[in-house]
C-alpha positions in Angstrom: 39.9 -5.2 -7.7 37.9 -3.4 -5.0 35.1 -2.3 -7.4 35.0 -6.2 -9.0 34.5 -7.3 -5.1 31.7 -4.8 -4.5 30.0 -5.4 -8.0 29.8 -8.7 -6.9 28.5 -8.2 -3.4 25.8 -5.5 -4.8 24.8 -8.3 -7.5 24.5 -10.3 -4.3 22.2 -8.5 -2.1 19.9 -8.2 -5.4 19.4 -11.7 -6.1 18.8 -12.9 -2.2 16.2 -9.5 -2.3 14.3 -10.7 -5.3 14.5 -14.0 -4.4 13.3 -13.2 -0.9 10.7 -11.1 -2.2 9.8 -13.1 -4.5 8.6 -16.7 -2.0 7.2 -13.3 -0.1 4.7 -12.1 -2.4 3.6 -15.5 -4.3 0.0 -15.2 -3.4 -2.0 -18.9 -4.5 -5.4 -17.5 -6.4 -7.7 -17.2 -3.0 -4.9 -14.8 -1.9 -5.0 -12.5 -4.4 -8.9 -12.7 -5.4 -8.6 -11.1 -1.3 -6.2 -8.7 -2.4 -7.6 -8.0 -5.0 -11.2 -7.4 -3.0 -9.5 -5.6 -0.5 -7.4 -2.8 -3.0 -11.0 -2.2 -4.2 -12.8 -1.6 -1.1 -9.4 0.6 0.0 -10.2 2.9 -3.5 -13.9 3.2 -3.0 -13.1 4.4 0.8 -10.6 6.8 -1.1 -13.0 8.2 -3.9 -15.3 8.8 0.0 -12.5 10.7 1.0 -12.9 12.7 -2.6 -16.4 13.3 -2.4 -16.8 14.4 1.2 -14.0 17.3 0.4 -15.7 17.9 -3.0 -19.3 19.0 -0.6 -17.1 21.4 1.2 -16.6 19.3 4.1 -13.5 19.9 6.1 -10.5 17.7 6.0 -11.2 16.2 9.3 -14.3 15.9 9.1 -13.6 13.6 5.7 -10.9 11.8 8.0 -12.5 10.7 10.1 -15.5 9.3 7.4 -11.7 7.5 6.0 -10.8 6.2 8.7 -13.8 5.0 9.7 -14.5 3.0 6.0 -11.4 1.8 5.7 -11.5 0.6 9.4 -9.9 -3.1 9.6 -8.7 -2.8 5.6 -5.4 -1.0 5.5 -2.4 0.6 7.6 -2.9 3.9 9.8 -5.1 6.1 10.5 -5.0 7.2 6.0 -6.4 4.2 5.7 -2.4 3.0 3.4 -2.3 6.4 1.6 -0.8 9.7 2.6 -0.1 12.8 1.1 1.5 16.1 0.6 -0.4 19.0 2.1 
């Protein structure tokens, strides 16, 4: 009985979370196009950072260039992306 209650509660949580995610994630065509443009701009900024590093510049210099290129596009000083070092 206890495991059935646990399963039912887990199912309810999943249903509620997927319903709220669907409502929050719904975009109209204009918003979808804006998201696409934002992703492309962020991608271009990260490609620029990769090319900066390939050119032999120091990581802190390339990170500053990335921050400048991403101003207003993404969250955080790594333009919405951070990886291990």
